[in-house]
C-alpha positions in Angstrom: 77.4 81.7 96.6 79.5 84.8 96.7 80.8 87.7 98.9 80.4 91.5 98.6 82.9 94.2 99.4 81.0 97.4 100.2 83.2 100.5 99.8 82.5 103.7 101.5 85.3 106.1 102.6 87.9 103.4 101.8 88.4 103.7 98.1 91.5 101.5 97.8 92.5 97.9 97.2 95.9 98.0 99.1 95.6 97.5 102.8 91.8 97.2 102.8 90.8 94.4 105.2 87.4 94.2 103.7 88.9 93.4 100.3 91.5 91.0 101.8 89.1 88.9 103.9 86.5 88.7 101.2 89.1 87.5 98.6 90.7 85.1 101.1 87.4 83.5 102.0 85.5 83.4 98.8 86.2 82.5 95.2 83.7 85.0 93.8 83.6 88.6 95.1 81.4 91.5 94.1 82.5 95.1 94.6 80.1 97.9 95.3 80.0 101.6 96.2 76.8 103.5 97.1 77.2 107.3 97.0 74.4 108.8 99.1 74.2 112.2 97.4 71.6 114.0 99.5 73.3 112.7 102.7 76.6 114.2 101.5 74.8 117.6 101.1 73.3 117.3 104.6 76.8 116.5 105.9 78.2 119.6 104.2 80.5 117.8 101.8 82.3 120.4 99.7 82.0 120.2 95.9 85.8 119.8 95.6 85.8 116.9 98.1 83.0 115.3 96.2 84.9 115.8 92.9 88.0 114.1 94.4 85.9 111.3 95.8 84.3 110.7 92.5 87.6 110.7 90.5 89.1 108.2 93.0 86.0 106.1 92.8 86.2 105.9 89.0 89.9 105.1 89.3 89.1 102.3 91.6 86.7 101.0 89.0 89.5 101.0 86.4 91.9 99.2 88.8 89.3 96.5 89.4 88.5 96.2 85.7 92.2 95.7 85.0 92.0 92.6 87.2 88.8 91.4 85.5 86.4 92.6 88.2 83.4 95.0 88.0 82.8 97.9 90.4 79.1 98.4 90.8 78.2 102.0 91.5 74.6 102.7 92.7 73.6 106.1 93.8 71.3 106.4 96.7 69.6 109.4 98.4 70.3 108.9 102.1 71.9 106.5 104.5 68.4 105.2 105.3 68.2 103.8 101.8 71.2 101.5 102.3 69.5 98.6 104.2 66.8 97.9 101.6 69.2 98.3 98.6 71.9 96.1 100.1 69.3 93.4 101.0 68.0 93.4 97.4 71.5 93.4 96.0 72.6 90.5 98.1 69.5 88.5 97.2 69.8 89.1 93.5 73.6 88.3 93.4 73.3 85.4 95.9 75.7 87.0 98.3 76.2 85.1 101.5 78.7 87.4 103.2 79.4 91.1 103.1 82.6 92.9 104.2 83.1 96.6 105.0 85.2 98.9 107.1 83.6 100.6 110.0 83.0 104.4 110.2 82.6 106.2 113.5 80.3 109.3 113.5 76.8 108.8 114.7 74.9 108.8 111.4 77.4 106.3 109.9 77.1 104.0 113.0 73.3 104.1 112.9 73.4 103.3 109.1 75.7 100.3 109.7 73.6 99.0 112.6 70.5 99.1 110.4 72.3 97.4 107.5 73.6 94.7 109.8 70.2 94.0 111.3 68.6 93.8 107.8 71.2 91.6 106.3 71.4 89.2 109.2 67.6 88.8 109.1 68.1 87.7 105.5 70.8 85.2 106.4 73.7 87.3 105.1 76.8 87.1 107.2 78.2 90.5 108.1 82.0 91.1 108.6 83.2 94.5 109.8 86.8 95.6 109.7 88.9 98.5 111.1 91.6 99.1 108.5 90.8 102.8 108.3 92.5 103.3 111.7 95.7 102.1 113.2 93.9 101.4 116.5 90.2 100.8 116.9 88.2 102.9 119.4 87.5 100.0 121.7 91.2 99.2 122.2 92.1 102.4 124.1 90.7 102.7 127.6 92.1 104.0 130.9 92.3 102.1 134.1 88.6 102.7 134.8 87.6 101.3 131.4 86.8 104.8 130.1 87.9 106.5 126.9 90.6 109.2 127.1 89.4 112.8 127.0 92.9 114.3 126.7 95.3 113.7 123.8 98.6 113.1 125.6 97.6 110.0 127.7 95.6 108.8 124.6 98.8 109.1 122.5 100.8 107.1 125.0 98.3 104.2 125.0 97.9 104.5 121.2 101.7 104.0 120.8 101.6 101.1 123.2 98.9 99.3 121.3 101.0 99.6 118.1 104.0 98.2 120.0 102.0 95.3 121.2 100.0 94.5 118.0 102.4 95.8 115.4 101.0 97.1 112.1 99.7 94.5 109.6 101.8 94.6 106.4 99.9 96.0 103.4 99.2 93.0 101.2 100.0 93.0 97.6 97.2 93.7 95.1 97.6 90.2 93.7 95.4 89.0 96.5 92.7 89.9 94.0 92.8 86.9 91.7 91.9 88.0 88.2 88.5 86.6 87.3 89.4 86.5 83.6 92.5 86.5 81.5 91.6 89.9 80.0 90.7 93.1 81.7 87.2 94.4 81.5 86.0 97.8 80.3 84.9 100.3 83.0 82.5 103.1 82.1 83.1 106.1 84.4 80.3 107.6 86.3 79.9 111.4 86.6 77.4 112.6 89.2 76.4 116.0 90.6 75.4 116.6 94.2 71.9 118.1 94.8 71.7 121.8 95.4 72.7 123.2 98.7 70.3 125.3 100.6 70.4 128.9 99.4 71.7 130.2 102.8 74.8 128.9 104.5 73.5 130.3 107.8 70.3 132.2 108.5 70.5 135.6 106.9 73.6 134.9 104.7 72.9 134.0 101.1 75.4 131.8 99.4 75.6 134.5 96.7 77.3 136.8 99.2 80.2 134.4 99.5 83.1 133.6 97.2 82.0 130.9 94.7 83.2 127.5 96.0 85.8 125.6 94.1 84.3 122.6 92.2 87.3 120.8 90.6 90.0 118.8 92.3 92.1 118.5 89.2 95.2 119.8 91.1 95.1 116.6 93.3 96.1 113.4 91.5 94.2 110.2 92.1 95.1 106.5 91.8 96.5 104.4 94.6 100.0 104.0 93.0 100.3 107.8 92.6 99.1 108.6 96.1 101.5 106.0 97.6 104.4 107.6 95.8 103.4 111.0 97.3 103.4 109.4 100.7 106.7 107.7 100.1 108.3 110.9 99.0 107.1 112.8 102.0 108.2 110.3 104.5 111.6 109.7 102.9 112.5 113.2 102.0 110.5 115.6 104.2 109.2 114.0 107.4 112.4 114.4 109.3 112.0 118.2 109.0 108.3 118.2 109.6 108.5 119.6 113.1 110.7 122.5 112.0 108.7 123.4 108.9 105.1 122.5 109.5 104.1 125.9 110.9 105.3 128.0 108.0 102.6 128.3 105.3 105.0 129.6 102.6 107.0 126.3 102.9 105.8 123.0 101.6 106.5 121.4 104.9 103.4 119.3 105.4 102.3 116.0 103.6 99.0 117.3 102.1 97.8 113.7 102.4 94.8 114.6 104.5 92.4 114.6 101.6 93.4 111.1 100.7 93.1 109.8 104.2 89.6 111.3 104.4 88.3 109.4 101.3 90.4 106.3 102.2 92.5 106.4 99.0 95.5 105.6 101.3 95.4 104.0 104.7 97.2 105.2 107.9 98.7 101.7 108.1 100.5 102.4 104.8 101.8 105.6 106.3 102.9 103.7 109.4 104.8 101.2 107.3 106.6 104.0 105.5 107.6 105.4 108.9 108.7 102.0 110.1 111.4 102.0 107.4 113.0 104.9 109.3 113.3 103.0 112.6 113.5 99.2 113.3 112.1 100.0 116.8 108.9 101.6 115.4 106.9 103.3 116.7 110.0 104.3 118.8 113.3 105.6 117.5 111.9 107.8 114.8 113.6 111.1 113.9 112.0 114.0 115.8 110.1 115.4 112.8 108.8 112.0 111.7 107.6 111.2 115.3 105.8 114.5 115.2 104.0 113.5 112.0 103.1 110.2 113.6 101.5 112.2 116.4 99.4 114.0 113.8 98.1 110.6 112.6 97.2 109.9 116.2 95.4 113.3 116.5 93.3 112.2 113.5 92.4 109.0 115.2 91.8 110.7 118.6 89.0 112.8 117.1 87.4 109.8 115.5 87.5 108.0 118.8 85.9 110.9 120.5 83.1 111.1 117.9 82.5 107.4 118.4 82.4 107.6 122.2 80.5 110.9 122.4 77.7 110.8 119.8 76.5 114.2 121.0 79.5 115.7 119.3 77.8 114.7 116.0 74.8 116.7 117.0 76.5 120.1 117.1 77.0 120.1 120.9 80.1 121.4 122.6 82.1 118.9 124.6 82.1 121.3 127.6 78.3 121.3 128.0 78.2 124.7 129.8 79.5 126.5 126.8 76.3 125.9 125.0 75.2 129.0 127.0 77.9 131.2 125.5 76.3 134.4 124.1 77.7 134.2 120.6 77.2 137.2 118.3 75.3 136.7 115.0 76.9 139.5 113.0 76.3 138.2 109.4 78.3 141.0 107.8 81.4 140.3 109.9 81.1 136.6 109.2 80.9 137.2 105.5 84.0 139.4 105.7 85.8 136.5 107.4 84.6 134.0 104.8 85.7 136.2 101.9 89.0 137.2 103.4 88.1 140.8 104.0 88.8 141.3 107.7 91.8 143.7 107.4 94.1 141.2 109.2 96.5 139.9 106.5 97.3 136.4 107.8 93.6 135.7 108.4 92.5 137.0 104.9 95.3 135.1 103.2 94.2 131.9 104.8 90.6 132.3 103.8 91.5 133.2 100.2 93.7 130.2 100.0 90.8 128.1 101.2 88.4 129.6 98.7 90.8 129.3 95.8 92.2 125.9 96.4 89.9 124.0 98.8 92.8 123.6 101.2 94.4 125.7 104.0 97.7 125.3 105.9 97.1 123.9 109.3 98.8 126.7 111.3 96.6 129.2 109.4 93.5 127.1 110.1 94.2 127.6 113.8 94.8 131.4 113.4 91.6 132.0 111.4 89.5 129.8 113.7 90.8 131.7 116.8 90.0 135.0 115.0 86.4 134.1 114.2 85.6 132.8 117.7 87.8 135.0 120.0 88.0 138.2 118.0 84.6 138.3 116.3 82.9 136.3 119.0 81.0 134.3 116.4 79.8 130.8 117.0 82.5 128.2 116.1 79.8 126.1 114.5 79.4 128.7 111.7 83.1 128.4 111.0 83.0 124.6 111.3 80.3 124.5 108.6 82.0 126.9 106.3 85.2 124.8 106.5 83.3 121.7 105.6 81.6 123.4 102.6 85.0 124.4 101.3 87.7 121.9 102.4 88.9 119.1 100.1 89.9 117.2 103.3 86.8 118.1 105.3 86.6 115.5 108.0 83.6 115.7 110.2 85.5 114.3 113.2 88.8 116.3 112.8 87.1 119.5 111.7 84.8 119.4 114.7 87.6 118.6 117.1 89.8 121.3 115.7 87.1 124.0 115.9 86.2 123.0 119.5 89.9 123.0 120.4 90.2 126.6 119.0 87.1 127.8 120.7 88.0 126.3 124.1 84.7 124.3 124.1 86.2 120.8 123.4 88.0 118.1 125.2 91.8 118.8 125.5 90.9 122.3 124.3 93.3 125.2 124.1 92.8 127.2 127.3 90.0 129.8 126.7 92.4 132.6 127.7 94.9 131.6 125.0 93.9 133.9 122.2 96.0 134.1 119.0 97.1 137.6 118.1 96.7 137.5 114.3 99.3 140.1 113.7 102.0 138.5 115.8 101.1 135.1 114.5 101.7 136.4 110.9 105.0 138.0 111.9 106.2 134.8 113.5 105.2 132.3 110.9 105.2 134.4 107.7 107.9 136.9 108.6 108.6 138.1 105.0 105.0 138.1 104.0 105.6 135.6 101.2 102.4 133.7 102.0 100.4 136.8 102.5 101.4 138.4 99.2 100.6 135.1 97.4 96.9 135.5 98.3 96.5 139.2 98.9 97.4 140.9 95.7 96.5 144.3 97.2 99.6 144.0 99.4 102.0 143.0 96.6 104.0 146.2 97.0 103.9 146.6 100.7 107.4 146.3 102.3 108.2 143.3 104.5 108.2 145.4 107.7 104.7 146.8 107.0 103.0 143.8 105.4 101.4 142.5 108.7 100.1 146.0 109.5 99.8 147.5 106.1 97.2 150.2 106.5 99.4 153.2 107.3 101.7 152.4 104.4 98.6 152.0 102.1 97.2 155.3 103.2 100.5 157.0 102.3 100.8 155.1 99.1 97.2 156.2 98.1 98.5 159.7 97.5 100.6 158.3 94.7 98.3 155.6 93.5 94.6 155.8 94.4 94.1 152.1 93.5 96.6 151.0 96.2 94.2 151.7 99.1 91.8 148.8 98.4 92.6 146.6 101.3 89.8 146.8 103.9 90.4 148.3 107.4 90.5 146.0 110.4 86.9 145.0 111.4 87.7 144.7 115.1 90.1 145.9 117.7 92.0 142.8 118.7 92.9 143.9 122.2 89.4 144.9 123.2 87.9 141.8 121.6 90.4 139.5 123.4 89.5 141.0 126.8 85.8 140.8 126.2 86.0 137.2 125.1 88.0 136.0 128.1 85.7 137.8 130.5 82.6 136.4 128.9 84.0 132.9 128.7 85.1 133.0 132.3 81.6 134.2 133.4 79.9 131.4 131.6 82.3 128.8 133.0 81.9 130.1 136.5 78.1 130.2 136.2 78.1 126.4 135.6 
């Protein structure tokens, strides 16, 4: 009899408890991944994220083959197909135990519950693990036994659990005993996602939007390479993270989020790298490194929230009364935002970075999200979906949490009356306009002092060069939009 490791969003061998336990407890282990292509489309996976996932999946296949093991790749349509397929697979391969890491959004929880019930009824032992998080959702509760709705107290308990339990050391890859003296051949799989619906939102055809990026070739794959990137960031940059993270023209962030999302590296590996900086870990870290650790906690906070509040996975605001907010449905303004044509340079630069690279600097994500919701008064769910369709690191939990934070509809949300001024945000975090000019070629020649409010300079320059005046005018008056949003939000809040 044998065991099965079922990979999902944990495409790694290092620090994967499902792999570890299966190999410790069984002499013969099968390895399986089941991409559910139609489900990925329904969950708004971006093409670039799928490309990264597929490349890492194939690299995992090569890594296993080098150790004499086979990675079975079987494509399915939806999560609902997993139970029957896994039951048949376990029967055919005489699998007595299956191991996998839990996932926490509603559809994934329902999938796993159905799989567990089906396999147990066929006498297959099911073993679930939590090595995709540093602290599992059930381990953090307040004095009343309830989950935390605010990040700061959550973070304190999260740190305390790490102090109490420590962080399991990432085990060496040699836990996987080679099944033969020679490596096996692995034939890579190349799959395409089904077609997306022709409209992103009602009334807005995909053809009206910038073509989405489809290749992740700028992002290396392979566990060894990704670990080196993490090691380099923690060792050389994390100490300055707090000082540099808000400036989009500086490479001050780790850019590891895409790898965390597909499980190519685990947060426990990141924690062990930080631990080298302080024997008292999680205490005693340099200020910047501690701030980066808090970002790992934010990532887990949103996964915990999604687990404890399944309605968040159904498109509902955490603050229930805000479901009554009278959002505007201006498709043309939304398209201008999507394509980086709003007339606000920092907003447009961010959206063009997203469209061209599949990634956007986090400070700029907050700026463009605030602008869509609080300047254009457009439903945050439209922005949430557009981000998911474009981001290489699109995380259902973190993306939902970030958008609700920006909109003032979530738990631990930014106060509704805190509205980012896109011009002053640009002046503060991109003072020389270096980031703006990288993505807005229309503004290449605009002087530093005018780059955040370029329209007057462009009007004057157009007398000399008619082509200079191509940058669009501002599509909204920020001051008026801010006042209208605050008044409306307050009215909805008081009505409840």
